VMD Tcl script that draws the C-alpha trace (Angstrom):
set ca {
  {83.71 -35.62 18.03}
  {80.13 -36.47 17.08}
  {78.98 -35.53 20.54}
  {80.58 -32.11 20.13}
  {78.82 -31.61 16.78}
  {75.51 -32.74 18.27}
  {75.91 -30.34 21.20}
  {76.70 -27.50 18.80}
  {73.68 -28.30 16.63}
  {71.36 -28.42 19.67}
  {72.82 -25.11 20.96}
  {72.28 -23.48 17.56}
  {68.76 -24.93 17.43}
  {67.94 -23.57 20.91}
  {69.34 -20.15 19.96}
  {67.20 -20.11 16.81}
  {64.12 -21.14 18.81}
  {64.81 -18.38 21.36}
  {65.26 -15.79 18.58}
  {61.99 -16.92 16.98}
  {60.15 -16.63 20.32}
  {61.58 -13.15 20.91}
  {60.55 -12.05 17.42}
  {57.03 -13.38 17.95}
  {56.79 -11.60 21.32}
  {57.97 -8.35 19.73}
  {55.40 -8.67 16.94}
  {52.64 -9.36 19.50}
  {53.66 -6.32 21.61}
  {53.66 -4.11 18.54}
  {50.22 -5.40 17.52}
  {48.88 -4.74 21.03}
  {50.32 -1.24 21.02}
  {48.80 -0.56 17.59}
  {45.41 -1.85 18.75}
  {45.61 0.30 21.89}
  {46.43 3.38 19.80}
  {43.60 2.67 17.37}
  {41.17 2.19 20.25}
  {42.31 5.46 21.83}
  {41.93 7.31 18.53}
  {38.43 5.88 18.09}
  {37.39 6.87 21.61}
  {38.76 10.40 21.12}
  {36.84 10.70 17.84}
  {33.62 9.54 19.55}
  {34.17 12.01 22.41}
  {34.85 14.85 19.94}
  {31.70 13.95 17.99}
  {29.65 13.91 21.20}
  {30.98 17.32 22.26}
  {30.32 18.79 18.80}
  {26.76 17.43 18.84}
  {26.09 18.95 22.28}
  {27.63 22.24 21.16}
  {25.43 22.38 18.08}
  {22.32 21.65 20.16}
  {23.21 24.42 22.65}
  {23.99 26.83 19.80}
  {20.63 26.10 18.16}
  {18.81 26.62 21.46}
  {20.66 29.90 22.05}
  {19.84 31.12 18.54}
  {16.19 30.16 19.02}
  {16.09 31.99 22.35}
  {17.78 35.03 20.84}
  {15.30 35.24 17.98}
  {12.40 34.85 20.42}
  {13.71 37.64 22.65}
  {14.60 39.88 19.70}
  {11.10 39.68 18.23}
  {9.18 39.89 21.52}
  {7.95 42.81 23.55}
  {10.10 43.76 26.56}
  {7.70 42.14 29.03}
  {7.51 38.90 27.06}
  {11.29 38.95 26.54}
  {11.83 39.33 30.28}
  {9.42 36.46 30.95}
  {11.22 34.23 28.45}
  {14.61 35.12 29.90}
  {13.42 34.38 33.44}
  {12.07 31.06 32.25}
  {15.51 30.18 30.90}
  {17.18 31.62 34.02}
  {18.73 34.66 32.37}
  {18.43 38.18 33.68}
  {17.42 41.11 31.55}
  {20.26 43.65 31.54}
  {19.27 46.74 33.47}
  {19.68 50.17 31.97}
  {22.81 51.89 33.20}
  {22.36 55.16 35.01}
  {24.97 57.70 34.05}
  {26.58 59.58 36.94}
  {25.65 63.23 37.38}
  {28.03 65.76 35.99}
  {30.04 67.45 38.71}
  {29.76 71.23 38.84}
  {26.94 71.48 36.33}
  {23.36 71.91 37.32}
  {20.56 70.60 35.23}
  {17.06 71.96 35.05}
  {15.77 69.12 37.20}
  {18.21 69.89 40.06}
  {17.21 73.56 40.33}
}
mol new
graphics top color blue
foreach p $ca { graphics top sphere $p radius 0.5 }
foreach p [lrange $ca 0 end-1] q [lrange $ca 1 end] { graphics top cylinder $p $q radius 0.2 }
display resetview
């Protein structure tokens, strides 16, 4: 009878040890998942900050270019735009009216 009690106690002890190990593994997995999520959130925030910084720099440069072109003569504006690899918009030529003659056509 004592051997049966001893076997039962050792089985219960092993079951408790196994349950403790499983609980510890679950806690470790959850901690790893939390750390991974926090790391991902931090990297996304850094990426977003980098993109916003680059956007603000480009916006400032565009505003500076716009004010330079706005205040400059047409020749200087064209030179500045060529320097920054932009093309000056060409004036649109309106199509001639059909059936009407102008003084220049006569």
